[in-house]
BATIMAR-709752 format. One record per residue (C-alpha): x, y, z; residue number from 1. Coordinates in steps of 0.05 Angstrom, whole numbers, plus 5000, padded with zeros to 4 digits. Example, Ala and Ser with C-alpha at 12.3 -4.5 7.8 and 13.67 -1.06 7.14 Angstrom:
<pt><px>5246</px><py>4910</py><pz>5156</pz><num>1</num></pt>
<pt><px>5273</px><py>4979</py><pz>5143</pz><num>2</num></pt>
***
This chain:
<pt><px>6732</px><py>1915</py><pz>3571</pz><num>1</num></pt>
<pt><px>6674</px><py>1922</py><pz>3620</pz><num>2</num></pt>
<pt><px>6694</px><py>1925</py><pz>3693</pz><num>3</num></pt>
<pt><px>6672</px><py>1868</py><pz>3737</pz><num>4</num></pt>
<pt><px>6635</px><py>1888</py><pz>3801</pz><num>5</num></pt>
<pt><px>6671</px><py>1876</py><pz>3866</pz><num>6</num></pt>
<pt><px>6657</px><py>1807</py><pz>3894</pz><num>7</num></pt>
<pt><px>6610</px><py>1793</py><pz>3951</pz><num>8</num></pt>
<pt><px>6662</px><py>1806</py><pz>4004</pz><num>9</num></pt>
<pt><px>6646</px><py>1801</py><pz>4078</pz><num>10</num></pt>
<pt><px>6632</px><py>1868</py><pz>4111</pz><num>11</num></pt>
<pt><px>6673</px><py>1882</py><pz>4173</pz><num>12</num></pt>
<pt><px>6630</px><py>1887</py><pz>4234</pz><num>13</num></pt>
<pt><px>6568</px><py>1858</py><pz>4199</pz><num>14</num></pt>
<pt><px>6536</px><py>1807</py><pz>4246</pz><num>15</num></pt>
<pt><px>6522</px><py>1740</py><pz>4215</pz><num>16</num></pt>
<pt><px>6446</px><py>1735</py><pz>4206</pz><num>17</num></pt>
<pt><px>6440</px><py>1664</py><pz>4232</pz><num>18</num></pt>
<pt><px>6438</px><py>1637</py><pz>4303</pz><num>19</num></pt>
<pt><px>6504</px><py>1600</py><pz>4304</pz><num>20</num></pt>
<pt><px>6511</px><py>1616</py><pz>4378</pz><num>21</num></pt>
<pt><px>6441</px><py>1592</py><pz>4395</pz><num>22</num></pt>
<pt><px>6443</px><py>1533</py><pz>4443</pz><num>23</num></pt>
<pt><px>6396</px><py>1491</py><pz>4401</pz><num>24</num></pt>
<pt><px>6428</px><py>1506</py><pz>4334</pz><num>25</num></pt>
<pt><px>6493</px><py>1478</py><pz>4308</pz><num>26</num></pt>
<pt><px>6538</px><py>1501</py><pz>4251</pz><num>27</num></pt>
<pt><px>6545</px><py>1446</py><pz>4200</pz><num>28</num></pt>
<pt><px>6588</px><py>1480</py><pz>4147</pz><num>29</num></pt>
<pt><px>6610</px><py>1550</py><pz>4126</pz><num>30</num></pt>
<pt><px>6643</px><py>1583</py><pz>4067</pz><num>31</num></pt>
<pt><px>6689</px><py>1619</py><pz>4116</pz><num>32</num></pt>
<pt><px>6718</px><py>1554</py><pz>4143</pz><num>33</num></pt>
<pt><px>6723</px><py>1529</py><pz>4071</pz><num>34</num></pt>
<pt><px>6765</px><py>1590</py><pz>4053</pz><num>35</num></pt>
<pt><px>6715</px><py>1617</py><pz>4002</pz><num>36</num></pt>
<pt><px>6724</px><py>1689</py><pz>4022</pz><num>37</num></pt>
<pt><px>6681</px><py>1719</py><pz>3967</pz><num>38</num></pt>
<pt><px>6621</px><py>1673</py><pz>3981</pz><num>39</num></pt>
<pt><px>6581</px><py>1682</py><pz>4044</pz><num>40</num></pt>
<pt><px>6540</px><py>1623</py><pz>4068</pz><num>41</num></pt>
<pt><px>6527</px><py>1578</py><pz>4127</pz><num>42</num></pt>
<pt><px>6491</px><py>1512</py><pz>4136</pz><num>43</num></pt>
<pt><px>6457</px><py>1507</py><pz>4204</pz><num>44</num></pt>
<pt><px>6416</px><py>1453</py><pz>4237</pz><num>45</num></pt>
<pt><px>6370</px><py>1455</py><pz>4297</pz><num>46</num></pt>
<pt><px>6307</px><py>1486</py><pz>4326</pz><num>47</num></pt>
<pt><px>6294</px><py>1557</py><pz>4350</pz><num>48</num></pt>
<pt><px>6251</px><py>1541</py><pz>4411</pz><num>49</num></pt>
<pt><px>6255</px><py>1614</py><pz>4433</pz><num>50</num></pt>
<pt><px>6251</px><py>1675</py><pz>4388</pz><num>51</num></pt>
<pt><px>6318</px><py>1690</py><pz>4357</pz><num>52</num></pt>
<pt><px>6334</px><py>1763</py><pz>4342</pz><num>53</num></pt>
<pt><px>6364</px><py>1779</py><pz>4275</pz><num>54</num></pt>
<pt><px>6389</px><py>1845</py><pz>4247</pz><num>55</num></pt>
<pt><px>6442</px><py>1851</py><pz>4193</pz><num>56</num></pt>
<pt><px>6470</px><py>1898</py><pz>4141</pz><num>57</num></pt>
<pt><px>6469</px><py>1840</py><pz>4092</pz><num>58</num></pt>
<pt><px>6410</px><py>1810</py><pz>4054</pz><num>59</num></pt>
<pt><px>6397</px><py>1738</py><pz>4074</pz><num>60</num></pt>
<pt><px>6363</px><py>1681</py><pz>4038</pz><num>61</num></pt>
<pt><px>6347</px><py>1617</py><pz>4076</pz><num>62</num></pt>
<pt><px>6340</px><py>1554</py><pz>4034</pz><num>63</num></pt>
<pt><px>6305</px><py>1499</py><pz>4074</pz><num>64</num></pt>
<pt><px>6344</px><py>1436</py><pz>4057</pz><num>65</num></pt>
<pt><px>6310</px><py>1384</py><pz>4102</pz><num>66</num></pt>
<pt><px>6257</px><py>1380</py><pz>4155</pz><num>67</num></pt>
<pt><px>6188</px><py>1412</py><pz>4160</pz><num>68</num></pt>
<pt><px>6172</px><py>1465</py><pz>4211</pz><num>69</num></pt>
<pt><px>6123</px><py>1519</py><pz>4231</pz><num>70</num></pt>
<pt><px>6158</px><py>1586</py><pz>4229</pz><num>71</num></pt>
<pt><px>6138</px><py>1647</py><pz>4268</pz><num>72</num></pt>
<pt><px>6167</px><py>1713</py><pz>4242</pz><num>73</num></pt>
<pt><px>6159</px><py>1782</py><pz>4272</pz><num>74</num></pt>
<pt><px>6185</px><py>1845</py><pz>4241</pz><num>75</num></pt>
<pt><px>6166</px><py>1919</py><pz>4236</pz><num>76</num></pt>
<pt><px>6103</px><py>1909</py><pz>4277</pz><num>77</num></pt>
<pt><px>6080</px><py>1849</py><pz>4235</pz><num>78</num></pt>
<pt><px>6072</px><py>1776</py><pz>4253</pz><num>79</num></pt>
<pt><px>6071</px><py>1718</py><pz>4204</pz><num>80</num></pt>
<pt><px>6063</px><py>1644</py><pz>4217</pz><num>81</num></pt>
<pt><px>6073</px><py>1593</py><pz>4162</pz><num>82</num></pt>
<pt><px>6091</px><py>1520</py><pz>4148</pz><num>83</num></pt>
<pt><px>6159</px><py>1514</py><pz>4115</pz><num>84</num></pt>
<pt><px>6180</px><py>1452</py><pz>4076</pz><num>85</num></pt>
<pt><px>6242</px><py>1431</py><pz>4037</pz><num>86</num></pt>
<pt><px>6248</px><py>1471</py><pz>3973</pz><num>87</num></pt>
<pt><px>6220</px><py>1536</py><pz>4003</pz><num>88</num></pt>
<pt><px>6256</px><py>1603</py><pz>4010</pz><num>89</num></pt>
<pt><px>6254</px><py>1658</py><pz>4062</pz><num>90</num></pt>
<pt><px>6283</px><py>1724</py><pz>4040</pz><num>91</num></pt>
<pt><px>6302</px><py>1774</py><pz>4094</pz><num>92</num></pt>
<pt><px>6323</px><py>1843</py><pz>4068</pz><num>93</num></pt>
<pt><px>6381</px><py>1879</py><pz>4103</pz><num>94</num></pt>
<pt><px>6365</px><py>1926</py><pz>4160</pz><num>95</num></pt>
<pt><px>6306</px><py>1927</py><pz>4208</pz><num>96</num></pt>
<pt><px>6297</px><py>1879</py><pz>4266</pz><num>97</num></pt>
<pt><px>6270</px><py>1809</py><pz>4257</pz><num>98</num></pt>
<pt><px>6253</px><py>1752</py><pz>4305</pz><num>99</num></pt>
<pt><px>6245</px><py>1679</py><pz>4285</pz><num>100</num></pt>
<pt><px>6220</px><py>1617</py><pz>4321</pz><num>101</num></pt>
<pt><px>6211</px><py>1546</py><pz>4295</pz><num>102</num></pt>
<pt><px>6177</px><py>1486</py><pz>4327</pz><num>103</num></pt>
<pt><px>6219</px><py>1429</py><pz>4296</pz><num>104</num></pt>
<pt><px>6290</px><py>1414</py><pz>4277</pz><num>105</num></pt>
<pt><px>6310</px><py>1433</py><pz>4206</pz><num>106</num></pt>
<pt><px>6373</px><py>1441</py><pz>4164</pz><num>107</num></pt>
<pt><px>6380</px><py>1504</py><pz>4123</pz><num>108</num></pt>
<pt><px>6430</px><py>1541</py><pz>4080</pz><num>109</num></pt>
<pt><px>6433</px><py>1615</py><pz>4095</pz><num>110</num></pt>
<pt><px>6465</px><py>1653</py><pz>4037</pz><num>111</num></pt>
<pt><px>6482</px><py>1726</py><pz>4046</pz><num>112</num></pt>
<pt><px>6493</px><py>1784</py><pz>3998</pz><num>113</num></pt>
<pt><px>6524</px><py>1852</py><pz>4008</pz><num>114</num></pt>
<pt><px>6474</px><py>1906</py><pz>3985</pz><num>115</num></pt>
<pt><px>6531</px><py>1947</py><pz>3955</pz><num>116</num></pt>
<pt><px>6552</px><py>1888</py><pz>3912</pz><num>117</num></pt>
<pt><px>6481</px><py>1877</py><pz>3887</pz><num>118</num></pt>
<pt><px>6476</px><py>1951</py><pz>3872</pz><num>119</num></pt>
<pt><px>6539</px><py>1948</py><pz>3830</pz><num>120</num></pt>
<pt><px>6511</px><py>1889</py><pz>3791</pz><num>121</num></pt>
<pt><px>6447</px><py>1926</py><pz>3778</pz><num>122</num></pt>
<pt><px>6485</px><py>1988</py><pz>3755</pz><num>123</num></pt>
<pt><px>6523</px><py>1946</py><pz>3706</pz><num>124</num></pt>
<pt><px>6467</px><py>1902</py><pz>3679</pz><num>125</num></pt>
<pt><px>6403</px><py>1945</py><pz>3685</pz><num>126</num></pt>
<pt><px>6408</px><py>2010</py><pz>3646</pz><num>127</num></pt>
<pt><px>6379</px><py>2070</py><pz>3682</pz><num>128</num></pt>
<pt><px>6344</px><py>2030</py><pz>3736</pz><num>129</num></pt>
<pt><px>6332</px><py>2092</py><pz>3778</pz><num>130</num></pt>
<pt><px>6332</px><py>2091</py><pz>3853</pz><num>131</num></pt>
<pt><px>6366</px><py>2045</py><pz>3902</pz><num>132</num></pt>
<pt><px>6352</px><py>1971</py><pz>3891</pz><num>133</num></pt>
<pt><px>6305</px><py>1940</py><pz>3942</pz><num>134</num></pt>
<pt><px>6304</px><py>1866</py><pz>3958</pz><num>135</num></pt>
<pt><px>6234</px><py>1842</py><pz>3969</pz><num>136</num></pt>
<pt><px>6216</px><py>1804</py><pz>4032</pz><num>137</num></pt>
<pt><px>6187</px><py>1734</py><pz>4020</pz><num>138</num></pt>
<pt><px>6168</px><py>1673</py><pz>4061</pz><num>139</num></pt>
<pt><px>6152</px><py>1602</py><pz>4040</pz><num>140</num></pt>
<pt><px>6168</px><py>1624</py><pz>3969</pz><num>141</num></pt>
<pt><px>6177</px><py>1572</py><pz>3914</pz><num>142</num></pt>
<pt><px>6229</px><py>1588</py><pz>3862</pz><num>143</num></pt>
<pt><px>6256</px><py>1523</py><pz>3833</pz><num>144</num></pt>
<pt><px>6316</px><py>1553</py><pz>3796</pz><num>145</num></pt>
<pt><px>6337</px><py>1596</py><pz>3855</pz><num>146</num></pt>
<pt><px>6330</px><py>1538</py><pz>3904</pz><num>147</num></pt>
<pt><px>6368</px><py>1490</py><pz>3859</pz><num>148</num></pt>
<pt><px>6427</px><py>1539</py><pz>3859</pz><num>149</num></pt>
<pt><px>6425</px><py>1541</py><pz>3935</pz><num>150</num></pt>
<pt><px>6423</px><py>1465</py><pz>3938</pz><num>151</num></pt>
<pt><px>6484</px><py>1461</py><pz>3893</pz><num>152</num></pt>
<pt><px>6522</px><py>1510</py><pz>3937</pz><num>153</num></pt>
<pt><px>6503</px><py>1470</py><pz>3999</pz><num>154</num></pt>
<pt><px>6527</px><py>1405</py><pz>3967</pz><num>155</num></pt>
<pt><px>6596</px><py>1435</py><pz>3953</pz><num>156</num></pt>
<pt><px>6600</px><py>1464</py><pz>4023</pz><num>157</num></pt>
<pt><px>6586</px><py>1395</py><pz>4053</pz><num>158</num></pt>
<pt><px>6633</px><py>1358</py><pz>4005</pz><num>159</num></pt>
<pt><px>6687</px><py>1406</py><pz>3981</pz><num>160</num></pt>
<pt><px>6731</px><py>1381</py><pz>3924</pz><num>161</num></pt>
<pt><px>6787</px><py>1412</py><pz>3883</pz><num>162</num></pt>
<pt><px>6759</px><py>1470</py><pz>3843</pz><num>163</num></pt>
<pt><px>6700</px><py>1478</py><pz>3892</pz><num>164</num></pt>
<pt><px>6718</px><py>1550</py><pz>3907</pz><num>165</num></pt>
<pt><px>6714</px><py>1572</py><pz>3834</pz><num>166</num></pt>
<pt><px>6649</px><py>1532</py><pz>3827</pz><num>167</num></pt>
<pt><px>6620</px><py>1566</py><pz>3889</pz><num>168</num></pt>
<pt><px>6640</px><py>1635</py><pz>3864</pz><num>169</num></pt>
<pt><px>6603</px><py>1621</py><pz>3798</pz><num>170</num></pt>
<pt><px>6542</px><py>1598</py><pz>3837</pz><num>171</num></pt>
<pt><px>6547</px><py>1661</py><pz>3880</pz><num>172</num></pt>
<pt><px>6539</px><py>1706</py><pz>3820</pz><num>173</num></pt>
<pt><px>6481</px><py>1664</py><pz>3793</pz><num>174</num></pt>
<pt><px>6447</px><py>1668</py><pz>3861</pz><num>175</num></pt>
<pt><px>6455</px><py>1744</py><pz>3861</pz><num>176</num></pt>
<pt><px>6425</px><py>1750</py><pz>3792</pz><num>177</num></pt>
<pt><px>6366</px><py>1706</py><pz>3810</pz><num>178</num></pt>
<pt><px>6354</px><py>1750</py><pz>3871</pz><num>179</num></pt>
<pt><px>6355</px><py>1813</py><pz>3828</pz><num>180</num></pt>
<pt><px>6314</px><py>1783</py><pz>3771</pz><num>181</num></pt>
<pt><px>6257</px><py>1755</py><pz>3812</pz><num>182</num></pt>
<pt><px>6259</px><py>1784</py><pz>3882</pz><num>183</num></pt>
<pt><px>6278</px><py>1858</py><pz>3876</pz><num>184</num></pt>
<pt><px>6249</px><py>1925</py><pz>3856</pz><num>185</num></pt>
<pt><px>6286</px><py>1922</py><pz>3789</pz><num>186</num></pt>
<pt><px>6244</px><py>1915</py><pz>3725</pz><num>187</num></pt>
<pt><px>6222</px><py>1843</py><pz>3714</pz><num>188</num></pt>
<pt><px>6255</px><py>1797</py><pz>3664</pz><num>189</num></pt>
<pt><px>6245</px><py>1815</py><pz>3591</pz><num>190</num></pt>
<pt><px>6181</px><py>1791</py><pz>3560</pz><num>191</num></pt>
<pt><px>6140</px><py>1783</py><pz>3624</pz><num>192</num></pt>
<pt><px>6073</px><py>1818</py><pz>3617</pz><num>193</num></pt>
<pt><px>6047</px><py>1853</py><pz>3679</pz><num>194</num></pt>
<pt><px>5977</px><py>1879</py><pz>3685</pz><num>195</num></pt>
<pt><px>5975</px><py>1955</py><pz>3689</pz><num>196</num></pt>
<pt><px>5948</px><py>1990</py><pz>3751</pz><num>197</num></pt>
<pt><px>5897</px><py>2040</py><pz>3726</pz><num>198</num></pt>
<pt><px>5893</px><py>2110</py><pz>3755</pz><num>199</num></pt>
<pt><px>5828</px><py>2098</py><pz>3793</pz><num>200</num></pt>
<pt><px>5854</px><py>2034</py><pz>3824</pz><num>201</num></pt>
<pt><px>5921</px><py>2066</py><pz>3841</pz><num>202</num></pt>
<pt><px>5885</px><py>2125</py><pz>3873</pz><num>203</num></pt>
<pt><px>5842</px><py>2078</py><pz>3914</pz><num>204</num></pt>
<pt><px>5903</px><py>2042</py><pz>3940</pz><num>205</num></pt>
<pt><px>5942</px><py>2106</py><pz>3954</pz><num>206</num></pt>
<pt><px>5882</px><py>2138</py><pz>3990</pz><num>207</num></pt>
<pt><px>5875</px><py>2075</py><pz>4033</pz><num>208</num></pt>
<pt><px>5949</px><py>2077</py><pz>4052</pz><num>209</num></pt>
<pt><px>5946</px><py>2151</py><pz>4070</pz><num>210</num></pt>
<pt><px>5885</px><py>2139</py><pz>4113</pz><num>211</num></pt>
<pt><px>5912</px><py>2078</py><pz>4149</pz><num>212</num></pt>
<pt><px>5983</px><py>2096</py><pz>4167</pz><num>213</num></pt>
<pt><px>5971</px><py>2079</py><pz>4240</pz><num>214</num></pt>
<pt><px>5945</px><py>2009</py><pz>4224</pz><num>215</num></pt>
<pt><px>5978</px><py>1946</py><pz>4200</pz><num>216</num></pt>
<pt><px>5972</px><py>1944</py><pz>4124</pz><num>217</num></pt>
<pt><px>5983</px><py>1879</py><pz>4087</pz><num>218</num></pt>
<pt><px>6000</px><py>1866</py><pz>4015</pz><num>219</num></pt>
<pt><px>5937</px><py>1823</py><pz>4010</pz><num>220</num></pt>
<pt><px>5893</px><py>1881</py><pz>4031</pz><num>221</num></pt>
<pt><px>5923</px><py>1928</py><pz>3980</pz><num>222</num></pt>
<pt><px>5919</px><py>1876</py><pz>3925</pz><num>223</num></pt>
<pt><px>5845</px><py>1864</py><pz>3941</pz><num>224</num></pt>
<pt><px>5831</px><py>1938</py><pz>3936</pz><num>225</num></pt>
<pt><px>5864</px><py>1939</py><pz>3867</pz><num>226</num></pt>
<pt><px>5828</px><py>1877</py><pz>3845</pz><num>227</num></pt>
<pt><px>5893</px><py>1840</py><pz>3830</pz><num>228</num></pt>
<pt><px>5929</px><py>1779</py><pz>3857</pz><num>229</num></pt>
<pt><px>5986</px><py>1798</py><pz>3906</pz><num>230</num></pt>
<pt><px>6041</px><py>1781</py><pz>3856</pz><num>231</num></pt>
<pt><px>6008</px><py>1821</py><pz>3800</pz><num>232</num></pt>
<pt><px>5994</px><py>1879</py><pz>3846</pz><num>233</num></pt>
<pt><px>6066</px><py>1882</py><pz>3870</pz><num>234</num></pt>
<pt><px>6092</px><py>1887</py><pz>3799</pz><num>235</num></pt>
<pt><px>6037</px><py>1935</py><pz>3777</pz><num>236</num></pt>
<pt><px>6047</px><py>1982</py><pz>3836</pz><num>237</num></pt>
<pt><px>6121</px><py>1982</py><pz>3825</pz><num>238</num></pt>
<pt><px>6112</px><py>1998</py><pz>3751</pz><num>239</num></pt>
<pt><px>6062</px><py>2054</py><pz>3767</pz><num>240</num></pt>
<pt><px>6101</px><py>2087</py><pz>3823</pz><num>241</num></pt>
<pt><px>6173</px><py>2064</py><pz>3815</pz><num>242</num></pt>
<pt><px>6170</px><py>2036</py><pz>3887</pz><num>243</num></pt>
<pt><px>6147</px><py>1974</py><pz>3922</pz><num>244</num></pt>
<pt><px>6085</px><py>1981</py><pz>3966</pz><num>245</num></pt>
<pt><px>6127</px><py>1971</py><pz>4028</pz><num>246</num></pt>
<pt><px>6176</px><py>2026</py><pz>4008</pz><num>247</num></pt>
<pt><px>6119</px><py>2074</py><pz>3991</pz><num>248</num></pt>
<pt><px>6083</px><py>2059</py><pz>4057</pz><num>249</num></pt>
<pt><px>6147</px><py>2069</py><pz>4097</pz><num>250</num></pt>
<pt><px>6162</px><py>2135</py><pz>4063</pz><num>251</num></pt>
<pt><px>6091</px><py>2160</py><pz>4077</pz><num>252</num></pt>
<pt><px>6097</px><py>2140</py><pz>4150</pz><num>253</num></pt>
<pt><px>6163</px><py>2177</py><pz>4157</pz><num>254</num></pt>
<pt><px>6134</px><py>2238</py><pz>4123</pz><num>255</num></pt>
<pt><px>6073</px><py>2238</py><pz>4170</pz><num>256</num></pt>
<pt><px>6119</px><py>2228</py><pz>4230</pz><num>257</num></pt>
<pt><px>6158</px><py>2291</py><pz>4209</pz><num>258</num></pt>
<pt><px>6092</px><py>2330</py><pz>4209</pz><num>259</num></pt>
<pt><px>6071</px><py>2304</py><pz>4278</pz><num>260</num></pt>
<pt><px>6140</px><py>2318</py><pz>4308</pz><num>261</num></pt>
<pt><px>6129</px><py>2392</py><pz>4296</pz><num>262</num></pt>
<pt><px>6078</px><py>2390</py><pz>4352</pz><num>263</num></pt>
<pt><px>6119</px><py>2398</py><pz>4416</pz><num>264</num></pt>
<pt><px>6063</px><py>2371</py><pz>4460</pz><num>265</num></pt>
<pt><px>6063</px><py>2303</py><pz>4426</pz><num>266</num></pt>
<pt><px>6112</px><py>2252</py><pz>4452</pz><num>267</num></pt>
<pt><px>6156</px><py>2213</py><pz>4404</pz><num>268</num></pt>
<pt><px>6124</px><py>2149</py><pz>4430</pz><num>269</num></pt>
<pt><px>6055</px><py>2175</py><pz>4411</pz><num>270</num></pt>
<pt><px>6081</px><py>2196</py><pz>4342</pz><num>271</num></pt>
<pt><px>6111</px><py>2127</py><pz>4332</pz><num>272</num></pt>
<pt><px>6046</px><py>2091</py><pz>4346</pz><num>273</num></pt>
<pt><px>6004</px><py>2141</py><pz>4307</pz><num>274</num></pt>
<pt><px>6042</px><py>2127</py><pz>4242</pz><num>275</num></pt>
<pt><px>6044</px><py>2051</py><pz>4249</pz><num>276</num></pt>
<pt><px>6111</px><py>2037</py><pz>4283</pz><num>277</num></pt>
<pt><px>6112</px><py>1987</py><pz>4340</pz><num>278</num></pt>
<pt><px>6155</px><py>2029</py><pz>4386</pz><num>279</num></pt>
<pt><px>6198</px><py>2092</py><pz>4391</pz><num>280</num></pt>
<pt><px>6261</px><py>2051</py><pz>4378</pz><num>281</num></pt>
<pt><px>6229</px><py>2022</py><pz>4315</pz><num>282</num></pt>
<pt><px>6212</px><py>2092</py><pz>4289</pz><num>283</num></pt>
<pt><px>6282</px><py>2116</py><pz>4307</pz><num>284</num></pt>
<pt><px>6315</px><py>2059</py><pz>4269</pz><num>285</num></pt>
<pt><px>6275</px><py>2071</py><pz>4205</pz><num>286</num></pt>
<pt><px>6278</px><py>2147</py><pz>4212</pz><num>287</num></pt>
<pt><px>6354</px><py>2144</py><pz>4217</pz><num>288</num></pt>
<pt><px>6358</px><py>2098</py><pz>4156</pz><num>289</num></pt>
<pt><px>6316</px><py>2145</py><pz>4113</pz><num>290</num></pt>
<pt><px>6335</px><py>2214</py><pz>4138</pz><num>291</num></pt>
<pt><px>6404</px><py>2202</py><pz>4170</pz><num>292</num></pt>
<pt><px>6380</px><py>2232</py><pz>4236</pz><num>293</num></pt>
<pt><px>6336</px><py>2214</py><pz>4295</pz><num>294</num></pt>
<pt><px>6265</px><py>2238</py><pz>4310</pz><num>295</num></pt>
<pt><px>6290</px><py>2276</py><pz>4371</pz><num>296</num></pt>
<pt><px>6346</px><py>2310</py><pz>4332</pz><num>297</num></pt>
<pt><px>6297</px><py>2326</py><pz>4275</pz><num>298</num></pt>
<pt><px>6248</px><py>2357</py><pz>4325</pz><num>299</num></pt>
<pt><px>6304</px><py>2398</py><pz>4357</pz><num>300</num></pt>
<pt><px>6326</px><py>2424</py><pz>4289</pz><num>301</num></pt>
<pt><px>6256</px><py>2442</py><pz>4268</pz><num>302</num></pt>
<pt><px>6231</px><py>2473</py><pz>4333</pz><num>303</num></pt>
<pt><px>6296</px><py>2502</py><pz>4359</pz><num>304</num></pt>
<pt><px>6315</px><py>2510</py><pz>4432</pz><num>305</num></pt>
<pt><px>6257</px><py>2556</py><pz>4449</pz><num>306</num></pt>
<pt><px>6205</px><py>2513</py><pz>4415</pz><num>307</num></pt>
<pt><px>6230</px><py>2452</py><pz>4454</pz><num>308</num></pt>
<pt><px>6211</px><py>2483</py><pz>4522</pz><num>309</num></pt>
<pt><px>6159</px><py>2438</py><pz>4553</pz><num>310</num></pt>
<pt><px>6165</px><py>2387</py><pz>4497</pz><num>311</num></pt>
<pt><px>6141</px><py>2316</py><pz>4513</pz><num>312</num></pt>
<pt><px>6195</px><py>2265</py><pz>4501</pz><num>313</num></pt>
***
């Protein structure tokens, strides 16, 4: 009998990725208060008049249930502004720092998933899927089936009835599968045809990335270079390289940072900006996540004590 992956249990010490302590936002319902320990979700209502900082070890998906608002989102040196309406999704991958601001009151369900749990599902259901599963960032995304599942979970949270916990746990698994099927680096659902990224087009995109590491690079720019729509380009690039464009770009930036850190006369702040990170702390956060060390520690290990003499910090 096949083993069942561990449920989506809360991670000790993982901050909730929603502003339940924000003065203008109220907690309407939660799976924690309902006693659904294996399901992680909150319904919140209000307006983020000031930027709210979010960083979590959990993936988060926000389902806008009611209200229309303009959302401002900053992360990894990028800024996005968009109009969000009921039925839309915002997907925030675990890690990194994010800031959100809204101009009107809304009600939203924020559903959260443990990356380790999703990884175990992928190991079980996707044969030889390769590297670690990435969840793809998205904003103002329309996914009718995914959103309907979130709406069903929200309805049970607002009006719990006998059997609601089992029902919520079933929805939790369906939500996880939808996230993996349609919003991750895993191979797309069977039967979907994706246009191939030819070698010349791939080389054009890769050369552009390598030559623009210090600049902001958008998915739209890369898709235009390849002559594809953003959605087709995302799938085609992933098929050609085994990585998402964001993952590939981040790896190139870290690799270039390692090269520049070998120069003792270049400060870590300068290195950070030269490879496209917004600050030294941003570089340090991503550097630690990829290489399990800091830029300063890496430089010390490479240059040694004598090489560090006169080094710019």
